[in-house]
C-alpha positions in Angstrom: 0.0 0.0 0.0 2.7 2.6 0.9 4.5 2.0 -2.3 1.4 2.8 -4.3 0.9 5.9 -2.2 4.4 7.1 -3.0 3.7 6.5 -6.7 0.6 8.5 -6.5 2.2 11.4 -4.8 5.0 11.4 -7.3 2.3 11.4 -10.2 0.4 14.2 -8.7 3.5 16.4 -8.4 4.4 15.5 -12.0 0.8 16.4 -13.1 0.8 19.7 -11.4 4.4 20.5 -12.6 4.0 19.9 -16.3 0.2 20.1 -16.7 -0.2 16.7 -18.4 -3.8 15.8 -18.9 -5.3 12.7 -17.4 -7.8 10.2 -18.6 -11.4 10.5 -17.4 -13.8 7.7 -16.7 -15.4 6.0 -19.6 -19.2 6.0 -19.2 -21.6 3.5 -20.6 -24.4 5.3 -22.4 -27.2 3.8 -20.4 -30.1 5.4 -22.0 -29.0 4.4 -25.5 -28.7 0.8 -24.2 -31.8 0.8 -22.0 -34.2 0.0 -24.9 -31.8 -2.8 -26.0 -31.6 -4.2 -22.4 -35.3 -4.2 -22.0 -35.6 -6.1 -25.2 -33.0 -8.6 -23.9 -34.8 -8.8 -20.6 -37.9 -9.9 -22.6 -35.9 -12.9 -23.7 -35.6 -14.1 -20.1 -38.6 -15.9 -18.5 -38.1 -15.5 -14.7 -40.2 -14.6 -11.7 -38.7 -13.4 -8.3 -40.6 -14.5 -5.2 -39.5 -12.8 -1.9 -40.6 -14.5 1.2 -41.3 -12.9 4.5 -37.6 -12.8 5.4 -36.8 -11.1 2.0 -35.0 -14.2 0.7 -35.4 -14.4 -3.1 -36.7 -17.5 -4.7 -35.9 -17.4 -8.4 -38.2 -19.3 -10.8 -36.9 -19.6 -14.3 -37.9 -21.5 -17.4 -34.2 -22.3 -18.1 -31.1 -22.3 -16.0 -30.0 -19.1 -17.7 -33.4 -17.5 -16.9 -32.8 -18.3 -13.2 -29.3 -16.9 -13.4 -30.5 -13.7 -14.9 -33.2 -13.3 -12.1 -30.6 -14.3 -9.4 -28.2 -11.5 -10.6 -31.0 -8.9 -10.5 -32.3 -10.0 -7.1 -28.9 -10.0 -5.5 -28.1 -6.6 -7.1 -31.2 -5.2 -5.3 -29.7 -6.2 -2.0 -26.0 -5.7 -2.5 -25.1 -4.1 -5.7 -22.2 -2.2 -4.4 -20.4 -5.3 -3.3 -21.1 -7.2 -6.4 -19.6 -4.4 -8.5 -16.5 -4.3 -6.2 -16.0 -8.0 -6.9 -16.4 -7.4 -10.7 -14.2 -4.4 -10.7 -11.4 -6.3 -8.7 -11.5 -9.3 -11.2 -11.2 -6.7 -14.1 -8.4 -4.9 -12.5 -10.3 -1.6 -12.2 -10.3 -0.9 -8.4 -7.5 1.7 -8.7 -9.6 3.6 -11.3 -12.6 3.4 -9.1 -11.3 3.8 -5.6 -7.8 5.2 -5.9 -4.3 4.2 -5.0 -5.1 2.1 -1.9 -6.7 -0.6 -4.0 -4.5 -0.4 -7.1 -2.2 -3.3 -5.9 -5.0 -5.6 -6.7 -5.0 -4.4 -10.3 -1.3 -5.0 -10.7 -1.9 -8.6 -9.4 -4.6 -9.1 -12.0 -2.1 -7.9 -14.7 0.8 -10.0 -13.2 -1.3 -13.2 -13.0 -2.7 -12.5 -16.5 -6.2 -13.2 -15.5 -7.8 -11.5 -18.6 -5.7 -13.6 -20.9 -6.4 -16.8 -18.9 -10.2 -16.2 -19.1 -10.2 -15.2 -22.7 -8.2 -18.4 -23.6 -10.3 -20.6 -21.4 -13.9 -19.3 -21.8 -14.6 -20.9 -25.3 -13.8 -24.3 -23.7 -16.6 -24.0 -21.2 -19.8 -26.1 -21.9 -22.4 -24.1 -23.9 -24.8 -24.3 -21.0 -22.2 -22.8 -18.6 -21.6 -20.0 -21.0 -25.3 -19.4 -21.3 -25.6 -19.4 -17.4 -22.9 -16.8 -16.8 -24.1 -14.6 -19.8 -27.6 -14.6 -18.3 -26.2 -13.6 -15.0 -24.2 -10.8 -16.7 -27.4 -9.6 -18.5 -29.2 -9.4 -15.3 -26.6 -7.2 -13.8 -26.4 -5.0 -16.8 -30.2 -4.5 -16.8 -30.2 -3.6 -13.1 -27.3 -1.1 -13.8 -29.2 0.5 -16.6 -32.2 1.0 -14.3 -30.2 2.3 -11.5 -27.6 4.6 -13.1 -27.0 6.5 -9.9 -25.7 3.3 -8.2 -23.5 2.0 -11.0 -19.7 2.5 -11.0 -18.5 4.6 -13.9 -16.6 2.6 -16.5 -17.7 -0.8 -15.2 -20.7 -1.6 -17.3 -21.6 -3.5 -19.4 -20.2 -6.7 -17.9 -19.9 -10.0 -19.7 -20.0 -13.7 -19.0 -16.2 -13.6 -19.1 -16.2 -11.0 -16.2 -18.3 -13.4 -14.2 -15.8 -16.2 -14.8 -13.0 -13.9 -14.1 -14.5 -13.3 -10.6 -13.9 -16.9 -9.7 -10.4 -17.1 -11.3 -9.5 -14.0 -9.3 -11.0 -14.7 -6.0 -10.2 -18.4 -5.4 -6.4 -18.1 -5.0 -7.0 -15.5 -2.3 -8.4 -18.3 -0.1 -5.0 -19.9 0.0 -3.0 -16.8 0.3 -1.5 -16.0 -3.0 -1.8 -12.3 -2.6 0.0 -12.5 0.8 2.8 -14.5 -0.7 3.3 -11.9 -3.5 2.9 -9.1 -1.1 5.6 -10.3 1.1 8.0 -10.0 -1.8 7.6 -6.3 -1.8 9.2 -5.8 1.6 12.5 -4.3 2.1 14.3 -7.7 2.4 13.9 -11.4 1.2 11.2 -12.8 3.6 12.4 -16.4 3.6 15.6 -18.3 2.9 16.2 -20.3 -0.1 16.1 -24.0 0.6 18.9 -26.5 -0.3 18.1 -30.0 -1.0 17.8 -31.8 2.2 15.4 -34.1 4.1 12.7 -32.0 5.9 9.3 -32.2 7.5 6.9 -29.5 6.9 5.3 -27.7 9.9 1.6 -27.4 9.3 -1.3 -25.5 10.7 -4.9 -24.8 10.1 -6.6 -21.6 9.2 -9.7 -20.4 11.0 -12.9 -20.5 9.2 -15.7 -23.1 9.2 -17.5 -26.2 10.3 -19.3 -29.0 8.5 -20.6 -32.2 9.9 -22.9 -35.0 8.8 -24.7 -37.9 10.5 -25.9 -41.0 8.7 -29.0 -43.2 9.5 -26.8 -45.6 11.3 -26.1 -43.1 14.0 -29.3 -41.0 14.1 -32.1 -41.8 16.4 -34.8 -42.2 13.8 -33.0 -43.2 10.6 -32.6 -39.5 9.5 -29.6 -38.2 7.7 -28.4 -34.8 9.0 -26.0 -32.2 7.5 -24.6 -28.9 8.9 -23.5 -26.3 6.5 -21.7 -23.7 8.7 -19.1 -21.6 7.0 -17.3 -18.9 9.1 -17.0 -15.8 7.0 -16.6 -12.0 7.5 -19.9 -10.4 8.2 -19.3 -7.6 5.7 -17.4 -7.5 2.3 -16.9 -9.4 -0.9 -16.9 -12.9 0.7 -20.0 -12.5 3.0 -22.9 -14.9 2.5 -26.1 -14.1 0.7 -29.0 -16.7 0.8 -31.0 -17.4 -2.3 -33.1 -20.3 -3.9 -32.9 -20.9 -7.6 -35.3 -23.1 -9.4 -35.6 -23.8 -13.1 -37.6 -26.3 -15.3 -34.3 -27.7 -16.5 -33.7 -29.4 -13.1 -31.9 -26.7 -11.1 -33.5 -26.6 -7.7 -30.9 -25.3 -5.2 -31.0 -23.3 -1.9 -28.0 -22.0 0.0 -25.3 -19.4 0.2 -23.4 -17.6 -2.4 -20.9 -14.7 -2.6 -21.5 -11.4 -4.5 -20.9 -12.1 -8.2 -21.5 -15.8 -8.0 -24.2 -17.1 -10.5 -24.5 -20.5 -8.6 -25.1 -21.6 -5.0 -21.7 -22.3 -3.4 -22.7 -24.2 -0.3 -26.3 -25.6 0.2 -28.6 -28.4 -0.8 -31.2 -29.4 -3.5 -33.9 -32.0 -2.9 -31.4 -34.8 -3.3 -28.1 -33.9 -1.7 -26.2 -31.1 -0.1 -22.7 -30.0 0.9 -20.7 -27.6 3.1 -17.1 -26.4 2.7 -14.4 -25.5 5.1 -11.0 -23.9 4.3 -8.1 -26.3 4.2 -4.5 -25.3 4.2 -2.4 -27.6 1.9 0.8 -26.1 0.4 -0.4 -24.8 -2.9 1.9 -21.9 -3.4 5.7 -21.9 -4.2 8.1 -19.0 -4.7 11.3 -19.5 -6.8 14.4 -17.3 -6.6 15.8 -17.0 -10.1 19.5 -16.9 -11.0 19.8 -13.8 -13.1 22.4 -13.4 -15.9 24.9 -10.7 -14.6 25.3 -9.6 -18.2 21.5 -9.4 -19.1 19.0 -8.5 -16.3 16.3 -10.1 -18.5 17.7 -13.6 -18.6 17.7 -16.3 -15.9 19.5 -19.7 -15.6 17.4 -22.7 -16.0 18.9 -26.3 -16.3 22.3 -24.8 -17.2 21.0 -22.5 -20.0 20.1 -18.8 -20.0 16.5 -18.1 -20.8 14.8 -14.8 -21.7 12.2 -13.4 -19.3 9.0 -12.2 -20.8 8.9 -8.5 -20.0 5.8 -6.4 -20.1 5.0 -3.0 -18.8 1.3 -3.1 -17.8 -0.9 -0.1 -17.4 -2.6 0.4 -14.0 -5.2 3.2 -14.0 -5.4 5.1 -10.6 -8.0 7.6 -9.6 -6.3 10.8 -8.5 -9.4 12.9 -7.5 -12.9 13.4 -8.9 -12.9 11.9 -12.4 -9.3 12.3 -13.0 -7.4 9.1 -13.7 -3.6 8.6 -14.0 -2.2 5.6 -15.8 0.9 4.0 -14.2 3.2 1.5 -15.9 4.4 -1.4 -13.9 6.8 -4.1 -15.0 5.2 -7.6 -15.0 7.5 -10.5 -15.8 7.0 -14.1 -16.8 9.3 -17.1 -16.5 8.9 -20.8 -17.0 7.5 -21.1 -13.5 4.8 -18.4 -14.1 4.3 -14.9 -12.9 7.6 -13.2 -11.9 8.5 -9.9 -10.2 11.8 -8.0 -9.9 12.8 -6.7 -6.5 16.0 -5.1 -5.1 16.7 -8.3 -3.2 16.0 -10.7 -6.1 13.9 -11.9 -8.9 11.1 -14.1 -7.9 8.7 -16.5 -9.8 5.4 -17.6 -8.2 3.7 -20.9 -9.1 0.4 -22.0 -7.5 -2.1 -24.8 -7.8 -4.9 -24.4 -10.4 -3.2 -21.5 -12.3 -4.7 -21.1 -15.8 -8.0 -23.0 -15.0 -11.3 -21.2 -15.7 -13.8 -24.1 -15.0 -14.6 -23.3 -11.4 -18.0 -21.9 -12.0 -18.7 -24.9 -14.2 -17.7 -27.3 -11.5 -20.1 -25.6 -9.0 -22.8 -25.6 -11.6 -22.4 -29.3 -12.0 -22.5 -29.8 -8.2 -25.7 -27.7 -8.0 -27.4 -30.0 -10.5 -26.2 -33.4 -9.3 -28.9 -35.7 -8.4 -26.9 -38.4 -6.5 -23.6 -39.1 -5.0 -22.0 -40.5 -8.0 -22.8 -37.2 -10.1 -21.7 -35.0 -7.4 -18.4 -36.8 -6.8 -17.8 -36.8 -10.6 -18.2 -33.0 -10.5 -15.5 -32.9 -7.8 -13.2 -35.5 -9.6 -13.4 -33.7 -12.9 -13.2 -30.2 -11.4 -10.5 -27.7 -10.9 -11.3 -26.3 -7.5 -7.9 -26.2 -5.9 -8.8 -26.5 -2.1 -11.6 -26.8 0.4 -12.7 -29.6 2.7 -16.2 -30.9 1.7 -18.8 -32.4 4.0 -21.6 -34.2 2.0 -24.9 -36.0 2.7 -27.9 -37.1 0.7 -31.3 -38.6 0.8 -29.9 -42.2 0.4 -28.1 -41.8 3.7 -24.7 -41.3 2.2 -22.2 -39.2 4.2 -18.8 -38.2 2.8 -15.8 -36.2 3.8 -13.3 -35.0 1.1 -10.0 -33.2 1.5 -10.3 -31.6 -1.8 -7.1 -30.1 -3.2 -5.0 -29.9 -6.3 -1.9 -31.2 -4.5 1.2 -30.5 -6.6 3.6 -33.6 -6.7 6.9 -32.2 -5.7 10.4 -33.6 -5.6 11.4 -34.9 -2.2 14.2 -33.4 -0.3 13.4 -29.7 -0.5 11.7 -27.7 2.2 8.8 -26.5 0.2 7.8 -23.9 2.8 10.9 -22.0 2.1 11.8 -20.3 -1.2 12.9 -22.7 -3.9 15.9 -22.6 -6.3 14.6 -21.3 -9.6 17.3 -22.8 -11.8 16.3 -26.4 -12.2 13.4 -28.4 -13.7 13.5 -30.5 -10.6 11.6 -27.8 -8.7 9.1 -27.2 -11.6 6.2 -29.3 -10.7 3.5 -30.0 -13.4 1.2 -32.7 -11.9 -1.2 -33.2 -9.1 -2.1 -36.0 -6.8 -4.9 -38.1 -8.4 -8.4 -37.4 -6.9 -8.9 -40.9 -5.7 -5.7 -40.7 -3.7 -6.9 -37.7 -1.8 -7.8 -38.1 1.9 -11.6 -39.0 2.0 -14.1 -40.9 4.1 -17.2 -42.4 2.7 -20.0 -44.0 5.0 -17.7 -44.7 8.0 -18.9 -47.3 10.5 -19.0 -44.6 13.0 -21.9 -42.9 11.2 -20.5 -39.4 11.3 -18.0 -37.1 9.7 -16.8 -33.7 10.8 -14.2 -31.0 9.9 -13.5 -27.7 11.6 -10.6 -26.4 9.5 -8.6 -29.4 10.9 -6.6 -32.5 10.0 -8.2 -34.9 7.6 -6.5 -37.6 9.5 -9.0 -37.1 12.4 -12.3 -36.9 10.5 -14.2 -39.4 12.5 -13.7 -42.3 15.1 -12.7 -45.7 13.9 -10.5 -47.3 11.3 -11.7 -45.3 8.2 -9.7 -42.2 9.0 -7.1 -41.6 6.3 -3.6 -42.7 7.2 -1.1 -39.8 7.4 1.6 -42.3 6.4 0.2 -42.5 3.0 0.9 -38.8 2.3 4.2 -37.2 1.5 5.1 -34.2 3.6 5.8 -32.3 0.4 1.9 -32.1 0.0 1.6 -29.9 3.1 -1.5 -31.5 4.5 -2.2 -30.1 7.9 -2.0 -32.3 10.9 -3.2 -30.0 13.6 -6.6 -29.8 15.1 -9.0 -26.9 16.1 -11.0 -26.7 19.3 -14.1 -27.0 17.0 -12.9 -30.3 15.5 -12.1 -31.6 19.1 -15.4 -30.7 20.3 -17.2 -32.3 17.3 -15.3 -35.5 17.9 -16.2 -35.5 21.6 -19.9 -34.7 21.1 -20.6 -36.9 18.1 -18.4 -39.7 19.3 -20.1 -40.0 22.6 -23.7 -40.1 21.3 -24.9 -43.3 19.3 -28.4 -42.1 18.9 -28.6 -38.5 17.6 -31.8 -36.7 17.4 -32.5 -33.6 15.4 -32.4 -31.7 18.7 -29.0 -33.2 19.5 -27.7 -32.3 16.2 -28.9 -28.6 16.6 -27.4 -28.5 20.2 -24.1 -29.9 19.1 -23.8 -27.2 16.2 -24.4 -24.5 18.8 -22.0 -26.0 21.4 -20.1 -23.1 23.1 -17.4 -24.9 25.0 -13.6 -25.2 24.9 -12.3 -28.8 25.0 -10.4 -29.8 28.0 -7.7 -30.8 25.4 -7.5 -27.3 24.0 -4.9 -24.7 24.9 -7.6 -22.7 26.6 -7.6 -25.2 29.4 -3.8 -24.9 29.6 -4.2 -21.1 29.7 -6.5 -21.5 32.7 -3.9 -23.7 34.4 -1.2 -21.2 33.9 -3.3 -18.3 35.2 -4.6 -19.9 38.4 -1.1 -21.2 39.2 0.7 -17.9 38.8 1.8 -16.6 42.2 2.1 -12.9 41.1 -1.7 -13.2 40.2 -2.8 -14.9 43.4 -1.0 -12.3 45.5 -2.4 -9.4 43.4 -5.1 -6.9 44.6 -8.6 -7.8 45.4 -9.8 -7.4 41.9 -7.2 -9.6 40.5 -7.8 -12.2 43.1 -11.5 -12.2 42.2 -10.6 -12.7 38.5 -8.4 -15.7 39.3 -11.1 -17.2 41.4 -13.6 -16.7 38.6 -11.4 -18.4 36.1 -10.6 -21.2 38.4 -14.2 -22.1 38.7 -14.9 -21.6 34.9 -16.6 -24.5 33.1 -14.9 -23.6 29.8 -18.3 -22.5 28.4 -19.0 -19.2 26.6 -22.7 -19.0 27.0 -24.2 -15.5 27.1 -24.7 -15.5 30.9 -21.2 -17.0 31.7 -19.3 -14.7 34.2 -15.8 -15.9 33.3 -15.9 -16.2 29.5 -15.1 -12.5 29.0 -11.9 -12.8 31.0 -10.6 -15.6 28.8 -11.8 -14.2 25.4 -10.2 -10.8 26.2 -7.0 -12.6 27.3 -7.1 -14.2 24.0 -7.7 -11.0 22.2 -4.7 -9.4 24.1 -2.5 -12.4 23.1 -3.5 -12.6 19.5 -3.7 -9.0 18.1 -7.1 -7.7 18.4 -9.6 -9.6 16.2 -7.1 -11.9 14.5 -7.3 -15.1 16.8 -6.3 -18.0 14.8 -7.5 -21.4 16.0 -4.1 -22.9 15.0 -2.9 -21.1 18.1 -5.5 -22.6 20.4 -4.7 -26.4 20.0 -1.2 -27.7 20.4 0.5 -24.4 20.2 3.7 -23.3 22.0 2.6 -21.3 25.1 4.8 -18.7 26.8 3.3 -18.4 30.3 4.5 -14.9 30.6 2.6 -13.8 27.6 -0.6 -15.6 28.9 -0.2 -13.8 32.3 0.2 -10.4 30.7 -2.7 -10.9 28.5 -4.9 -11.9 31.5 -3.8 -8.8 33.4 -4.8 -6.7 30.3 -8.2 -8.4 30.3 -8.8 -7.7 33.9 -7.8 -4.1 33.5 -10.0 -3.6 30.5 -13.1 -5.2 32.2 -12.6 -3.2 35.5 -12.0 0.0 33.6 -14.9 -0.3 31.2 -17.5 -2.2 33.3 -16.3 -1.5 36.8 -16.1 -5.1 37.7 -14.6 -8.5 36.3 -17.7 -10.7 36.7 -19.4 -9.4 33.6 -21.9 -11.6 31.8 -20.4 -12.6 28.5 -23.4 -11.1 26.4 -22.7 -7.7 27.9 -19.3 -7.8 26.3 -19.8 -9.9 23.2 -22.1 -7.9 20.8 -23.7 -7.9 17.4 -24.1 -4.3 16.2 -26.0 -3.7 12.9 -27.3 -0.1 12.5 -29.5 0.6 15.4 -29.5 -3.1 16.4 -27.2 -4.0 19.4 -27.6 -7.5 20.7 -25.7 -9.6 23.2 -24.3 -12.9 22.0 -22.8 -16.1 23.2 -20.1 -18.0 21.4 -16.5 -17.2 21.0 -13.4 -17.7 18.8 -13.0 -21.4 17.8 -16.0 -22.8 19.6 -18.6 -24.5 17.4 -20.8 -21.4 17.8 -17.9 -19.3 16.5 -17.9 -15.5 17.0 -14.8 -13.5 16.1 -14.7 -9.8 17.1 -12.8 -6.7 17.6 -12.3 -5.0 21.0 -14.0 -1.5 20.8 -12.9 1.4 22.9 -15.9 0.8 25.2 -14.5 -2.6 26.1 -17.1 -4.5 24.1 -16.2 -7.4 21.8 -17.8 -6.4 18.5 -18.5 -9.2 16.1 -16.9 -9.2 12.7 -16.9 -12.9 11.6 -17.6 -16.4 12.4 -21.1 -18.0 12.3 -22.7 -16.2 9.5 -24.9 -18.3 7.1 -26.0 -21.4 8.9 -28.1 -24.2 7.1 -29.1 -27.3 9.0 -30.4 -30.0 6.6 -32.1 -33.3 7.2 -33.6 -36.1 5.2 -36.1 -38.3 6.8 -36.3 -42.1 6.4 -38.4 -41.7 3.2 -35.7 -39.2 1.6 -37.7 -36.1 2.0 -35.6 -33.0 2.7 -36.3 -30.1 5.1 -33.9 -27.5 6.3 -33.6 -24.4 8.5 -31.2 -21.4 8.1 -30.1 -18.1 9.5 -28.1 -15.2 8.4 -26.3 -12.9 11.0 -28.1 -9.8 9.6 -30.6 -10.5 6.9 -31.2 -10.7 3.2 -30.7 -6.9 2.5 -27.0 -6.8 3.2 -26.6 -3.1 2.4 -29.9 -1.4 2.4 -30.4 0.2 5.9 -34.0 1.3 5.0 -35.1 -2.3 4.2 -37.0 -4.3 6.9 -34.6 -7.1 6.2 -31.4 -5.2 6.9 -31.2 -6.8 10.4 -34.4 -8.7 10.8 -32.7 -12.1 11.4 -30.2 -10.6 13.8 -32.4 -11.3 16.9 -32.9 -14.9 15.8 -29.2 -15.3 15.3 -28.4 -13.8 18.7 -30.7 -16.3 20.3 -29.3 -19.2 18.3 -32.7 -19.7 16.6 -33.3 -20.8 13.0 -35.9 -19.9 10.4 -37.6 -22.4 7.9 -36.3 -22.7 4.5 -39.1 -23.0 1.9 -38.4 -24.7 -1.4 -41.8 -25.7 -2.7 -43.6 -23.0 -4.6 -46.8 -23.5 -2.5 -45.0 -23.0 0.7 -43.3 -20.0 -0.6 -46.5 -18.5 -1.8 -48.0 -19.2 1.7 -45.2 -17.0 3.2 -44.9 -14.5 0.3 -43.9 -10.8 0.7 -43.5 -9.8 -2.9 -43.8 -11.2 -6.5 -42.3 -9.5 -9.5 -40.1 -9.8 -12.6 -36.8 -7.7 -13.1 -37.7 -4.2 -13.8 -41.2 -4.3 -12.6 -40.8 -1.6 -10.0 
């Protein structure tokens, strides 16, 4: 960011000094195209039904019709975020928002996302292209009717722009932008590995739960599935709930991100799935050996090769409508995208680069009618990561450690930087799908994942064997508290009812095997705390009697969560630090002292009910919460100046699904806010928040008769 700010200041000075003109925004002639777009709209046969919670149910004759209506409905609720996602994928954020977001645009050019999409788009199935083009048409029609909301220079968008959104966003889930950003520091961030025998340290990322129970473990022969992703509550990867139905067999309900024309997690009448972030090693950085006589050549297998050198234009908003174009060097080597820095020339290679079929894979998953079709979509797909938890009406349950795992040469430490002068480090193949860690219909009758090791998916002999996987794959071996608790709860109950399943999802406890319990032991044993003042002694006594729960009325939970907050950099508590991490007792004690001081200063006491501290704030809505970082009812927050822990992420869109013994599906869901994710004037801006705070769910309606019995509004795009 600072680098771009310096560039901007330099350019402004140059502009003032020499009076060079700048480019203005290019506007789409909306009125000239409105008549055309209205005619286009007439080609789509779609009806939008909004239920009493504002959730859109899109009924289209074809899948493309439904995608058109989905785009229009989502734009009504969150047009600004959809536009940001599209602008980011196009590399237009700098032109729209200024220098702070221009590094994204450089990444788009460095990774050659436009070229990748142009090359791959014709290879998508015709029905996939029709789907994304229908979605683009829906956005264009909304933009034409709401010119005052549309970003200048963004419209019209195309089906390729929709596909680019997937190509752009997915690598961010496994940290490509961070790896590249680290290269722009003052020094080389990591050493270059030499060939040696090494084991990779692995850790989970915080993020989501999914678990499923088969008829062999349920009380009444049901099949249960929990779809429980933990996402930020605001921004481009926050959940939006929708239901799409077409006469071509698409009938899917669930969550999607702004700019997505398909449901990403959810269920149809036959099957469903949830996803959690996994953390395989998918990104490598190579240090190139540059020719001392030619800075644009690098050594590879004993020969000098030419770098491909481009100067890519980055358009940056200066002020008002004034745009300045900056030229940045973008290199390419045999490994892929390459950057030149004062401390070296680096190439970046990551799994799934060059693939555009992500939306097609999700589309096939949406329309699958049985396990074989769904698994085939995964097997044939290009999704580079994510754990998947699956269940269906036949009683099948399935866990998959999905990943494009590069097959790498043994002997290197692949978490360091790699020598970029040998084909030995240039991987080209992935581990075959059938060799990925996975568990189908275990004898235990349940599977779970909480961003945790695939080697502890369930109890019993069906867990994948870590001995079968090379450490070069970087598969995580650590556990989260959520995974520990899921194994404890589901493993102890051999007759799980629907009520049990709900209770386990909303469990608010830390495991006795978690680091939280170790923190408690450290604190209550610290002599300097036991001999402290009366307030400190009271706080220690509270923690000593704590039951490791974070329910709303708990009097000790605030002490521990604020201790965690002090230890882990306000709002960035990573579950990999909460199970099996190295613990410095002095840091824990200092964090506890900070927590005690905060509570005493802000509330006048340390025995504060957790719900008074842990808050959901949405406009005028201000509600107390239970839950905490890395419990199954996960709430992540930031400490405000008033001492309150303000929720920013964690449990967000929750969908609990069941199939009865006859295979009939039913489900309940909740969103932390409501369907109108940006419109403060809408009755659905925060109407689900009270239910969310009370850990209650609302019904999901899929049958048209049920929807109409709970109907708020019926219309077609452009009706009002």
